KEKE-3310 file (N, C-alpha, C; in steps of 0.2 Angstrom, whole numbers, plus 5000, padded with zeros to 4 digits):
npx = (5592:5596:5589:5588:5590:5581:5590:5603:5612:5608:5591:5589:5583:5589:5599:5592:5585:5595:5599:5588:5577:5566:5561:5556:5555:5542:5541:5536:5527:5523:5523:5531:5534:5531:5544:5545:5542:5524:5519:5532:5540:5528:5512:5497:5485:5473:5456:5449:5441:5439:5450:5443:5430:5429:5432:5420:5411:5412:5406:5412:5425:5442:5453:5470:5481:5487:5476:5467:5452:5436:5423:5406:5397:5391:5392:5402:5412:5415:5428:5431:5439:5449:5466:5474:5465:5462:5475:5476:5465:5470:5481:5474:5468:5479:5483:5474:5465:5476:5483:5484:5491:5484:5494:5504:5499:5499:5513:5517:5510:5509:5522:5529:5520:5511:5508:5496:5487:5489:5484:5471:5467:5469:5458:5447:5448:5447:5434:5427:5431:5424:5410:5411:5413:5402:5388:5375:5378:5374:5375:5381:5384:5393:5407:5407:5419:5430:5438:5441:5450:5449:5462:5465:5469:5468:5460:5456:5443:5431:5436:5433:5423:5428:5436:5452:5464:5478:5478:5473:5484:5493:5486:5486:5499:5504:5496:5502:5516:5514:5509:5520:5530:5525:5526:5516:5515:5507:5497:5503:5508:5496:5492:5503:5502:5490:5495:5504:5495:5492:5502:5501:5491:5495:5506:5507:5499:5501:5500:5504:5515:5531:5529:5523:5533:5538:5527:5526:5538:5537:5526:5530:5541:5535:5527:5538:5545:5536:5534:5547:5547:5537:5543:5553:5547:5540:5551:5558:5547:5547:5538:5536:5528:5521:5532:5538:5527:5528:5540:5540:5531:5538:5549:5542:5544:5556:5568:5581:5582:5590:5585:5573:5577:5585:5576:5568:5577:5582:5570:5568:5580:5577:5566:5572:5575:5588:5593:5584:5586:5600:5600:5592:5601:5612:5606:5603:5616:5622:5614:5616:5629:5629:5620:5623:5636:5640:5646:5644:5635:5640:5631:5625:5636:5638:5626:5629:5640:5635:5626:5636:5643)
npy = (5499:5485:5476:5459:5444:5428:5419:5425:5440:5455:5462:5458:5456:5451:5443:5434:5427:5421:5412:5403:5406:5413:5406:5390:5373:5361:5349:5341:5346:5363:5367:5376:5390:5407:5419:5430:5439:5442:5457:5463:5474:5476:5483:5485:5476:5471:5470:5484:5482:5481:5469:5461:5462:5455:5442:5440:5440:5430:5414:5402:5397:5395:5391:5390:5391:5384:5372:5364:5372:5373:5382:5383:5396:5399:5387:5373:5363:5346:5337:5323:5308:5304:5306:5309:5314:5327:5332:5334:5342:5353:5357:5361:5372:5381:5382:5388:5385:5380:5367:5349:5334:5317:5308:5315:5320:5307:5303:5313:5310:5296:5290:5278:5268:5254:5256:5256:5253:5264:5275:5270:5273:5287:5291:5287:5296:5308:5306:5306:5319:5328:5325:5330:5343:5346:5341:5339:5334:5325:5309:5308:5321:5335:5341:5358:5363:5354:5349:5339:5333:5322:5316:5315:5326:5338:5352:5366:5375:5389:5397:5409:5409:5405:5410:5412:5410:5410:5417:5429:5433:5436:5446:5456:5458:5463:5476:5482:5483:5492:5503:5505:5509:5520:5528:5529:5526:5522:5516:5505:5499:5494:5484:5476:5472:5464:5453:5448:5444:5431:5423:5420:5410:5398:5385:5385:5373:5363:5349:5343:5334:5333:5338:5350:5359:5369:5378:5382:5388:5399:5407:5409:5417:5428:5433:5434:5446:5455:5456:5461:5474:5479:5479:5488:5500:5501:5503:5514:5524:5523:5515:5505:5494:5490:5486:5476:5466:5464:5458:5446:5439:5437:5429:5417:5412:5413:5411:5416:5428:5443:5457:5455:5448:5457:5467:5462:5458:5472:5477:5469:5473:5487:5486:5483:5469:5461:5448:5440:5446:5443:5429:5427:5433:5425:5412:5416:5418:5405:5398:5403:5400:5386:5382:5390:5392:5405:5420:5431:5446:5463:5473:5466:5462:5474:5475:5465:5469:5480:5473:5466:5476)
npz = (5487:5478:5464:5463:5453:5453:5459:5458:5454:5444:5439:5423:5408:5396:5401:5409:5399:5393:5403:5402:5408:5403:5392:5387:5381:5382:5376:5361:5346:5344:5357:5362:5374:5374:5368:5376:5391:5395:5390:5388:5378:5372:5369:5379:5372:5376:5383:5391:5401:5419:5429:5438:5434:5423:5427:5435:5425:5417:5411:5414:5426:5430:5443:5445:5453:5468:5474:5461:5456:5449:5441:5435:5432:5447:5452:5458:5448:5447:5442:5443:5447:5439:5438:5426:5417:5423:5421:5407:5405:5412:5404:5392:5397:5399:5387:5378:5362:5355:5346:5349:5347:5350:5351:5357:5369:5375:5375:5384:5396:5398:5397:5399:5397:5389:5372:5365:5376:5382:5373:5374:5387:5386:5378:5385:5396:5389:5386:5398:5403:5395:5399:5412:5410:5403:5407:5402:5389:5374:5368:5355:5353:5349:5358:5367:5369:5369:5355:5340:5326:5312:5312:5325:5332:5345:5353:5363:5362:5360:5371:5375:5383:5395:5410:5417:5431:5427:5415:5419:5427:5416:5410:5420:5422:5409:5409:5421:5417:5406:5413:5421:5412:5408:5419:5428:5443:5454:5448:5441:5453:5458:5449:5450:5463:5463:5456:5465:5475:5470:5474:5487:5486:5483:5476:5458:5448:5457:5460:5449:5437:5430:5417:5419:5423:5414:5414:5427:5430:5421:5426:5439:5437:5432:5443:5452:5446:5448:5462:5464:5459:5466:5479:5476:5474:5486:5495:5490:5493:5506:5513:5525:5530:5519:5512:5519:5517:5504:5504:5512:5504:5493:5498:5498:5486:5482:5492:5495:5490:5489:5491:5498:5509:5515:5518:5528:5538:5541:5546:5558:5565:5567:5575:5586:5589:5589:5591:5583:5570:5569:5569:5556:5547:5548:5544:5531:5526:5528:5519:5506:5504:5504:5495:5483:5483:5486:5493:5506:5501:5499:5505:5516:5522:5529:5536:5545:5552:5559:5567:5575:5581)
capx = (5593:5596:5585:5591:5586:5578:5595:5608:5612:5603:5586:5592:5580:5593:5603:5587:5584:5601:5599:5583:5571:5560:5558:5558:5551:5539:5541:5531:5526:5519:5522:5536:5531:5533:5550:5546:5537:5519:5520:5538:5541:5521:5507:5491:5479:5467:5450:5450:5437:5442:5451:5438:5424:5430:5431:5414:5407:5413:5401:5417:5431:5446:5458:5476:5486:5484:5472:5462:5445:5432:5416:5401:5392:5393:5392:5409:5413:5420:5431:5431:5444:5454:5472:5476:5461:5464:5481:5473:5461:5475:5485:5470:5467:5485:5484:5468:5465:5482:5482:5489:5489:5483:5501:5509:5497:5501:5520:5518:5507:5509:5528:5531:5514:5510:5505:5489:5483:5489:5479:5463:5466:5468:5451:5442:5450:5443:5426:5426:5431:5418:5405:5411:5412:5395:5384:5370:5380:5371:5380:5384:5384:5400:5408:5407:5425:5436:5437:5446:5449:5451:5470:5466:5472:5464:5461:5451:5440:5426:5439:5431:5419:5432:5441:5457:5469:5484:5476:5472:5491:5496:5483:5488:5507:5504:5494:5507:5521:5512:5509:5526:5533:5522:5528:5511:5518:5501:5493:5508:5508:5490:5492:5508:5499:5485:5499:5507:5491:5492:5508:5499:5486:5498:5510:5504:5499:5505:5499:5506:5522:5537:5526:5520:5537:5538:5522:5527:5544:5534:5522:5534:5545:5530:5526:5545:5546:5530:5537:5553:5545:5533:5548:5557:5542:5539:5558:5559:5542:5548:5532:5539:5524:5520:5539:5538:5522:5530:5546:5537:5528:5544:5552:5539:5546:5564:5570:5587:5581:5593:5581:5567:5580:5588:5571:5566:5583:5582:5565:5570:5585:5573:5562:5577:5575:5594:5594:5580:5590:5606:5598:5590:5606:5616:5603:5604:5623:5623:5610:5618:5635:5628:5616:5625:5643:5641:5648:5639:5635:5642:5626:5624:5642:5637:5622:5633:5645:5630:5624:5641:5645)
capy = (5492:5483:5470:5453:5438:5423:5416:5431:5445:5461:5461:5459:5451:5447:5437:5429:5423:5416:5406:5399:5407:5416:5402:5383:5368:5356:5344:5340:5352:5368:5368:5381:5396:5414:5421:5436:5439:5445:5464:5465:5476:5476:5487:5481:5476:5467:5475:5489:5481:5479:5462:5458:5462:5450:5436:5438:5440:5423:5408:5396:5400:5390:5393:5384:5392:5380:5366:5366:5373:5375:5383:5385:5401:5399:5379:5370:5358:5340:5333:5317:5305:5303:5311:5311:5319:5334:5335:5335:5349:5359:5358:5364:5379:5384:5383:5388:5386:5377:5360:5345:5327:5312:5305:5320:5319:5300:5304:5317:5308:5289:5289:5271:5263:5252:5262:5254:5254:5272:5278:5269:5277:5294:5291:5287:5302:5313:5306:5308:5326:5330:5324:5333:5350:5348:5335:5337:5332:5320:5303:5310:5328:5338:5346:5365:5365:5349:5348:5335:5331:5315:5315:5315:5333:5341:5359:5368:5380:5393:5400:5416:5408:5403:5415:5407:5415:5412:5422:5435:5436:5439:5453:5461:5459:5468:5482:5484:5485:5498:5508:5506:5513:5526:5532:5529:5522:5520:5511:5500:5496:5491:5478:5470:5470:5459:5448:5446:5440:5424:5419:5417:5406:5391:5384:5384:5367:5360:5342:5340:5331:5337:5341:5357:5363:5375:5383:5384:5393:5405:5411:5410:5422:5435:5434:5436:5452:5459:5457:5465:5481:5482:5480:5494:5505:5503:5505:5521:5527:5523:5511:5499:5488:5487:5482:5469:5462:5461:5454:5439:5435:5435:5423:5410:5409:5415:5411:5419:5435:5448:5462:5453:5446:5464:5471:5459:5460:5479:5479:5467:5478:5493:5485:5481:5463:5459:5441:5437:5449:5440:5422:5427:5434:5418:5407:5418:5417:5398:5395:5405:5397:5379:5381:5392:5393:5412:5423:5436:5452:5468:5476:5461:5463:5480:5474:5461:5474:5484:5469:5465:5482)
capz = (5487:5471:5463:5460:5450:5457:5463:5459:5447:5444:5434:5416:5404:5392:5405:5411:5394:5392:5408:5401:5413:5400:5387:5387:5378:5385:5372:5356:5341:5345:5364:5365:5376:5371:5370:5380:5395:5393:5391:5387:5372:5369:5373:5381:5368:5379:5384:5396:5407:5426:5429:5442:5431:5418:5431:5437:5419:5414:5414:5417:5429:5433:5447:5444:5459:5473:5472:5455:5457:5443:5442:5430:5435:5454:5454:5457:5443:5449:5436:5443:5451:5434:5438:5419:5414:5426:5418:5401:5405:5413:5398:5388:5400:5399:5380:5373:5354:5353:5344:5351:5345:5355:5352:5361:5376:5377:5376:5390:5402:5398:5393:5399:5396:5383:5368:5364:5382:5384:5369:5376:5393:5384:5375:5391:5400:5385:5386:5405:5404:5391:5402:5418:5408:5400:5409:5397:5382:5371:5365:5349:5352:5349:5364:5365:5371:5366:5348:5337:5319:5309:5313:5332:5334:5349:5355:5368:5359:5365:5377:5378:5389:5401:5414:5421:5435:5424:5410:5423:5428:5411:5409:5425:5420:5403:5411:5425:5413:5402:5418:5424:5407:5407:5425:5433:5448:5458:5444:5441:5460:5459:5446:5453:5470:5461:5454:5471:5479:5469:5477:5493:5486:5483:5470:5451:5446:5463:5460:5442:5436:5426:5410:5421:5425:5410:5416:5434:5429:5417:5430:5445:5435:5432:5450:5454:5444:5450:5468:5464:5457:5473:5484:5474:5475:5493:5498:5488:5496:5514:5515:5528:5531:5512:5509:5522:5515:5497:5506:5514:5498:5489:5501:5497:5479:5481:5499:5495:5487:5493:5493:5503:5515:5518:5521:5535:5543:5543:5551:5564:5568:5569:5581:5592:5589:5586:5591:5577:5564:5568:5566:5550:5543:5548:5539:5523:5524:5527:5513:5499:5503:5504:5489:5477:5484:5486:5499:5509:5498:5503:5510:5521:5528:5532:5541:5550:5556:5563:5572:5580:5584)
cpx = (5593:5591:5589:5587:5585:5584:5600:5607:5607:5597:5589:5588:5584:5597:5598:5586:5590:5601:5592:5577:5564:5558:5560:5553:5548:5538:5535:5530:5521:5518:5527:5532:5534:5540:5551:5540:5531:5520:5526:5539:5534:5516:5501:5485:5473:5461:5452:5446:5442:5444:5445:5431:5424:5430:5424:5409:5407:5409:5406:5423:5435:5452:5464:5481:5483:5481:5468:5455:5442:5426:5412:5396:5395:5393:5399:5408:5418:5422:5431:5438:5450:5460:5474:5471:5461:5470:5479:5470:5466:5480:5480:5469:5473:5487:5478:5469:5471:5481:5487:5487:5488:5490:5505:5506:5499:5508:5521:5515:5507:5516:5530:5526:5515:5506:5498:5485:5483:5484:5472:5463:5465:5461:5446:5443:5446:5436:5423:5425:5426:5412:5405:5411:5405:5391:5379:5371:5377:5377:5384:5385:5391:5400:5408:5415:5431:5433:5443:5445:5450:5458:5471:5470:5467:5465:5455:5448:5434:5429:5437:5425:5422:5436:5446:5462:5475:5483:5476:5479:5494:5493:5486:5495:5508:5502:5500:5513:5520:5512:5516:5530:5531:5523:5522:5511:5512:5497:5497:5507:5501:5490:5497:5506:5495:5489:5501:5502:5491:5497:5506:5493:5488:5502:5505:5505:5503:5505:5501:5513:5526:5534:5524:5527:5538:5533:5524:5532:5541:5531:5525:5538:5541:5529:5533:5546:5542:5532:5543:5551:5541:5538:5552:5553:5541:5545:5558:5553:5542:5542:5534:5534:5522:5527:5539:5533:5525:5536:5545:5534:5533:5548:5549:5541:5553:5567:5577:5587:5584:5589:5576:5571:5583:5582:5569:5571:5583:5576:5565:5575:5581:5569:5566:5578:5582:5596:5590:5584:5597:5605:5596:5596:5611:5613:5604:5611:5625:5620:5613:5625:5634:5625:5619:5632:5645:5643:5643:5640:5637:5637:5624:5630:5641:5632:5625:5636:5641:5628:5630:5643:5639)
cpy = (5490:5477:5465:5448:5433:5419:5422:5434:5450:5459:5463:5453:5447:5441:5432:5424:5418:5410:5402:5400:5410:5411:5395:5379:5362:5350:5343:5346:5356:5369:5373:5388:5402:5416:5427:5435:5443:5453:5467:5467:5477:5481:5483:5482:5473:5473:5479:5488:5480:5472:5459:5457:5456:5443:5435:5438:5433:5417:5402:5400:5394:5393:5387:5385:5388:5374:5368:5366:5376:5376:5385:5389:5400:5391:5376:5364:5352:5337:5326:5314:5304:5308:5313:5316:5326:5336:5337:5342:5355:5361:5362:5371:5383:5386:5383:5389:5383:5370:5356:5338:5323:5308:5309:5320:5312:5301:5307:5314:5300:5287:5281:5266:5260:5256:5261:5255:5262:5276:5277:5272:5285:5295:5292:5293:5308:5313:5308:5315:5329:5330:5328:5341:5352:5341:5333:5336:5326:5314:5305:5317:5330:5343:5353:5367:5361:5347:5344:5335:5323:5312:5314:5320:5336:5348:5361:5375:5383:5396:5406:5415:5406:5410:5411:5412:5415:5417:5429:5438:5439:5446:5458:5463:5464:5475:5485:5486:5491:5503:5510:5510:5519:5531:5533:5524:5518:5514:5505:5495:5491:5483:5473:5467:5463:5453:5445:5442:5432:5420:5416:5412:5399:5391:5383:5376:5362:5352:5338:5338:5336:5340:5349:5361:5369:5380:5386:5389:5399:5410:5413:5417:5430:5436:5437:5443:5457:5461:5463:5473:5483:5483:5487:5500:5508:5505:5512:5526:5527:5519:5505:5493:5486:5483:5476:5464:5459:5456:5447:5436:5433:5429:5417:5407:5410:5416:5415:5425:5440:5454:5461:5452:5453:5468:5469:5460:5467:5480:5476:5472:5485:5493:5483:5473:5459:5452:5438:5439:5445:5432:5422:5428:5428:5413:5409:5417:5410:5395:5397:5402:5389:5378:5383:5394:5401:5415:5429:5443:5458:5472:5472:5461:5469:5479:5470:5465:5478:5479:5467:5470:5484)
cpz = (5480:5470:5460:5457:5455:5461:5464:5453:5447:5439:5427:5412:5399:5395:5407:5405:5392:5397:5407:5405:5409:5394:5388:5383:5383:5382:5367:5352:5345:5353:5367:5367:5373:5373:5374:5385:5393:5394:5389:5380:5368:5372:5375:5376:5370:5381:5390:5402:5414:5426:5433:5439:5425:5421:5433:5431:5415:5416:5417:5420:5431:5436:5447:5450:5464:5470:5466:5458:5450:5444:5436:5433:5443:5457:5453:5452:5447:5443:5437:5446:5445:5434:5431:5416:5417:5423:5411:5400:5407:5407:5393:5390:5399:5391:5375:5365:5351:5351:5347:5350:5351:5357:5357:5368:5379:5379:5383:5397:5403:5395:5394:5399:5389:5378:5367:5370:5384:5380:5371:5383:5391:5382:5381:5396:5396:5386:5394:5406:5401:5396:5409:5416:5407:5401:5405:5390:5380:5369:5360:5347:5353:5355:5362:5366:5368:5360:5345:5330:5318:5311:5321:5334:5339:5351:5359:5365:5363:5372:5380:5383:5396:5404:5417:5425:5432:5418:5413:5426:5423:5409:5413:5424:5414:5406:5417:5422:5410:5407:5420:5419:5407:5414:5429:5439:5452:5454:5442:5448:5461:5455:5448:5459:5468:5460:5461:5475:5477:5472:5484:5492:5485:5476:5464:5450:5451:5463:5454:5442:5433:5420:5413:5423:5421:5412:5422:5434:5426:5422:5436:5443:5434:5439:5453:5452:5447:5457:5468:5463:5464:5478:5482:5476:5482:5497:5496:5491:5503:5517:5518:5528:5524:5509:5513:5520:5509:5498:5507:5509:5493:5492:5500:5490:5478:5488:5500:5491:5491:5495:5498:5510:5519:5521:5528:5540:5545:5548:5557:5568:5571:5575:5588:5594:5586:5586:5585:5570:5564:5565:5559:5544:5543:5543:5532:5522:5523:5521:5507:5498:5501:5497:5483:5478:5484:5493:5500:5505:5502:5507:5516:5526:5532:5538:5547:5555:5561:5569:5578:5584:5590)
residu = (MET:ARG:ALA:HIS:GLY:PRO:SER:GLU:GLY:ARG:VAL:ASP:LEU:GLY:ALA:LEU:ARG:LEU:ARG:GLY:LEU:LEU:SER:ALA:LYS:SER:GLY:GLY:SER:GLY:SER:GLN:LEU:SER:ASN:THR:LEU:PRO:GLY:GLU:GLY:SER:SER:ASP:ALA:ALA:THR:SER:ASP:HIS:PRO:ARG:ALA:LEU:GLU:GLN:ALA:SER:PRO:TYR:ARG:ALA:TYR:LEU:PHE:GLY:SER:LEU:ARG:LEU:PHE:ARG:ASP:ASP:GLN:GLN:ILE:GLU:VAL:GLY:PRO:ARG:ARG:LYS:GLY:VAL:SER:ILE:LEU:LEU:TRP:PHE:LEU:LEU:ASN:PRO:GLY:ARG:PRO:ARG:SER:ALA:ASP:GLU:PHE:VAL:ASP:ALA:LEU:TRP:PRO:GLU:SER:ASP:ARG:GLU:LYS:ALA:ILE:ALA:GLN:PHE:ASP:VAL:ASN:ILE:HIS:SER:LEU:LYS:ARG:SER:LEU:GLU:PRO:GLY:LEU:GLY:PRO:ARG:GLU:GLU:SER:SER:PHE:ILE:ARG:HIS:ASN:ALA:LYS:ARG:VAL:TYR:SER:PHE:GLU:SER:ALA:GLU:LEU:TRP:TRP:THR:ASP:VAL:ALA:ASP:VAL:GLU:LEU:LEU:TYR:GLN:ARG:GLY:CYS:ALA:ALA:ASP:ARG:ALA:GLY:ALA:THR:ASP:ARG:ALA:ARG:PHE:TYR:TYR:ARG:ARG:ILE:ALA:GLU:TYR:VAL:SER:ARG:GLY:THR:LEU:LEU:GLN:ASP:GLU:GLY:ASP:TRP:ALA:ASP:VAL:TYR:ARG:ARG:LYS:TYR:ARG:LEU:ILE:CYS:TRP:TYR:ALA:LEU:VAL:ARG:LEU:MET:GLU:PHE:ASP:SER:ALA:GLY:GLY:LEU:GLU:GLU:GLU:LEU:LEU:GLU:SER:SER:TYR:GLN:MET:LEU:ARG:ILE:ASP:LYS:TYR:ASN:PRO:LEU:ALA:ASN:GLN:ALA:VAL:ILE:ASN:SER:LEU:MET:LEU:LYS:GLY:ASP:LEU:ARG:SER:ALA:THR:LYS:ARG:LEU:GLU:GLU:PHE:ARG:GLU:GLY:ILE:GLN:ARG:ASP:HIS:GLY:ALA:SER:LEU:PRO:GLY:GLU:PHE:VAL:GLU:LEU:GLN:ASP:LYS:LEU:ILE:GLY)
# end
């Protein structure tokens, strides 16, 4: 079976980049994501510690897949009711050490508000955020994490104290790609499987607006690629249950993925559930025709002929 892109076409990093799936701008200076996926054309320069050990050793942990969860040691951190403050924190966690001006935050989060009022709201949110992360912070004491200069340029420092699931995904992807290139299939499968687990935890930044689209796209593509490789490994190894697990996870983020749909339909046929297999094949055919104007791929025509026969 062939690997296809999130909508159509084979896995081709050059083609994906041309379609804008590997890089995009979220607006404002310094906001462009990397032009390559983590691990593409590079070696894993990160620490060799087990990913789980890194998570457990960090005093601060942030989980961005699904609903946001923050922990200081084993105590959950409540950021408070200010929605914009949460968005500011999320941007910081996604861009540790990267400077961003107050004006850029205001443009992204208060685009239609009165400028003076929006800046005042930004200041209130920053103050609240500092108190949430460091309750013992004195009135004039500088935050350990949120720094700014006289020009009102902000950054999130001391990021080595923080573990985030998005950074974990990038590390797992780097290690998975390195093992994959070295032909260490079992090791690559381990790292890709860990990435796939995040798909089941919920959508990244699920409660955020348009500003987060570029990040959702980036990490969705990483998860998609990991699942493609898992399906290819499982298909080649004849691992039916593992293949189905990867396929159903793929369908959460790419419902028309041919590899995943073909695996599910084949499984239903092998179990003798021809009615369900026919129904899923028809839903796939109608979906790609309606949403993409595409006809049924050749391998699915063969499945259709078997079901009819």
